[in-house]
N, C-alpha and C positions, 0 to 999 in steps of 0.2 A: 503493500500499501503503498502510495508516495505523500508526502508533510501533506499536500492540497488535500487528496483525498482524507486523508490521517483528520485532517482540519475539521473536515465537512462533515466527515463519523463522525468526530463526538463534538462537533455543534447542532446537528439532528441531533443528535440521541439528548443534548442538554435543554436544546428546541421543545423536545415533546413531552420534558421532564418539567416545566414549568410552564406549558401551557397548557399542559391538564389540571394541573395546581390551580393555575391563575380561573379556566372558564369554571373548576370544580364551585370555588371559591361564591364567581359570583354571575351561576344557576343559582345554589344551593346559601346565598350570601342572610337572605330574607330568613331561611332555616332557621341557620346556625346561633343564629345572633338573636335569636328567641331564646327565654328562658324555658329552661329543660323541667320544668313544673307545666307552663301554658304549649311546651309541642302542639302538646295533645292535639289542639285545636286549629293548629298551625292547617292551612290547605293543601301542603305541600310533607304531611308528615306520613301519609302512606306511603309517597315515594321515597322517603328522603333517612326516615328509620332505617335502623342497623338490616332491620330484619321487610325493608320496601326493598320494592322492584330496585329503584337506583342504589341505595345502600346494599342490597345483600348482591343483584350486580360489582359493583367496586368489593364486598369485602370478598369475594368468588376468582377474579380477573385480577387481585390484589397478591391475593393466595397464589397464587399459579405462579403468578411473575415471580415472585421469592423462590420457589418452590425451583422453579427451570432457572432461575437464578444460581444459586445456590449447586443444585445438583449436580446442573449441563458446565458448569466448569470448574467441579470438581472431577467429571467424567473426563471431561479434556487430558486435566490436571494428571490424573494417573493412567488411566486407561490410555495401555502401548496402540491397540489400535487407531485410537484420537490423534493418535501423536503428529500428524499431519494434515491434519482439520483445521482450519485457520489459524495465527498465529497467535501463541499462548495471551501475549499482551492485552491483543485486541479482547479475545474473547474475556480478558480481566478485567476489561473498559466498557465490554456486553453486558457481565457482570456485575458490576457496578451501576450502570443503569437498570435492570430489571430492579435488584435490589434498592436501588432509592423507589423508582417508578412505584414496586409495590407497594412499601411502606405511603406512599402520599395518597394510592386507594384506602389504605386500610385505615388509616388517617379518614378520612372522609365518610368509609363507612362504619365509626365509631361512632358518627354525627358527636364529636367531642366530648362523650361519651365515655366513662372509664370507670371499673369496677370491679371488681372482685379479683377473681384467678386471670383474668382476660388482662386485667390493667399490669400483670406479672410481664406477659406474656409480650404485652404492649409498648411497655420500657425498656423493657431487653432488647424489642425491637432497634427501638431510639442509641440504645449499646448500641448495637449493632452495625447500626447507621452510620451510628457516629464514629466509633473506631475505624468501620471502614472507608471512611474519610481519611484519618491519620497514617490507616494505613498506607494507603492508595501512596500517598507524599512517603513517608520515609520508604514502600516500595522504589518507588519515581529514583530517589537517592542514593540507593544500591547498583552501582554500569554491570547490564543485564544484556543477552542477546537479543537478539532478533525475536529467539525463539523461550525468553523469557528466562533462560537460564545465568545464573548468578557466576557473574567473571571473579575471575581470583586477582589479587592483587597484582601476580608480572603478567597478567593477561592485559589488565587495563593501561598497566607504564607502557606497555609494548604497544599499543592503540593510540596511546600518547603521543608516541614517539612517534607512530609512523602518520601522524596530527601536525605533528612540529615541521618531516617533513614535506609536506605537502605544503604545508604554510615558506618554505623555502622557495618552492618550485614557481611557487605565484607571489614571491616579495622580493623577484630577482631586483638588487639595482640599488634595493633598500635594504638599512641594516635592521635584522628580524631579533638582534639580543635588543634592538630599542625598540621595539612592538614588545617582546615580550617581559623584559625590562620592566616598560611600565606599568605592567598591571598593576589593577584596583588593587588599593591597600586593604588587608584582609581583617575582617570585622569577626567579633568571635558571635554578633545577633545574624543568626541565619539570612531574617528578612534583609534585616539590614542587609548584610556581604549582597546580596539580590540585586536592589537599588545601585549598591555601589558600582556593581557587574556594567549593568545598562550604562549609568553615566559615562563610566570607562570606555564603555564600547562606543558609546557613542562622540564621544572624545577620539577615539581611534578613527572613525571613521572620516573622521574633517581632515586629523593630518593628513592619512591615506590620499587624500582626494587635493589636499595645497602640496601634492605629492607629484599630480598629474596622472593618477591609476584615473583606469575607467570606472562606469559602473557596476560595471558585472565583475569586475576582481575589487572593488572594495567591497560586495556582497560575498561574495568566495571568501575572501578572508577574514573578513567579519566573521561569518559563520563556524569555518578553522579556530579565528581566537577563542570564541562565542564554547567550541565546543572544547578545546583544551583549558579552558579558564573552566569548564563545566566536571571536569573529568580531576582538574585541581583536586579544586574546591569539594569532591567525592571522594579520593584519595582520602584528604585530610580529617575524611568525619565517617570514612570506611567503618573502622570496627563500632562506630560509636550508635551509626544507624545499626549495624547487626545487628548489637545485640537490642537495639531497641524493637529490630526487625522480631526476635527472639520472642521478647517482654509481649509483643499484642499479640499473637500466636496464641499466649497463654488466657489473653486477657480477651480477642474475639469471639475466642472456641468456648469457651462456657454459652458467651451471652444469647448467638446462633443457637445450640441446643435447647437452648430452658425457653428461646420462642421457636421455636421447630416442635417439641414436647406441646407444651399447653396452645399451641395453637394447632394441632393433631384434639386434642382433648375438648378443644371447642366446638369444633367440627364433629368431633365426635356425639357430643350435648346435645349442639345442637337438630346435629338428626332425630337423637331420639328424642325429643320435643314435640321433632312433628314436622320441622321444617322440612319444608321439599327443596328438591334442586330449581328453581327457579325457571329455566328456558325447559 
């Protein structure tokens, strides 16, 4: 998948989640803003209550999305027969998409009314989503192959050296040490470092432009320098991120199991009380 296609892929999923959230908020705004005591008399109560046509649909679809997201990703990750079906990185992104859209639908399925054992499942789901966002960030800080395999420190340094060699080819006539030697100052704060690197890259582009390089050359060199900077930062915090990723699994997995177990119990109890599949 090219960089442009990947951006469209990510943008489409983000758009769907935002559009779904906004649509459900607007459609059910009047009902959701009504107090719990008065909702029974609201004209949309039969549709938007958890067992109503809209509420029930959201619960079923949301649950299916979560199950597909969880078990689909696990199957791709551990089943050798699926090892060549799509890149693991893109599966992970699709997993995050489904496990974000699903909880959004379940949130509206509950009509913002939490209680009993279901509330444990809901807050476990919130914890899973929140920890998933944190996990995605940590995951991105650990260099990997296109297939998702974690690179060793030796492999990372080889990749970094190859990038520097490409830079040497692209900046003939310009002192490479001058470019890399003035790299952005290292910050202890990860977010400050990100913005510092952006400022540095902007200054670098102006410097290259002043040296008479073409727009294509400047773009290529800036991309290589950005990649080299990224590798340097990731090498600096590799051990820390590997440790955090290990602890993240310890936190994320139990909440996911609790959520799934109580979800199954909830569905079982619902069926036992006579609620039928709406379709």
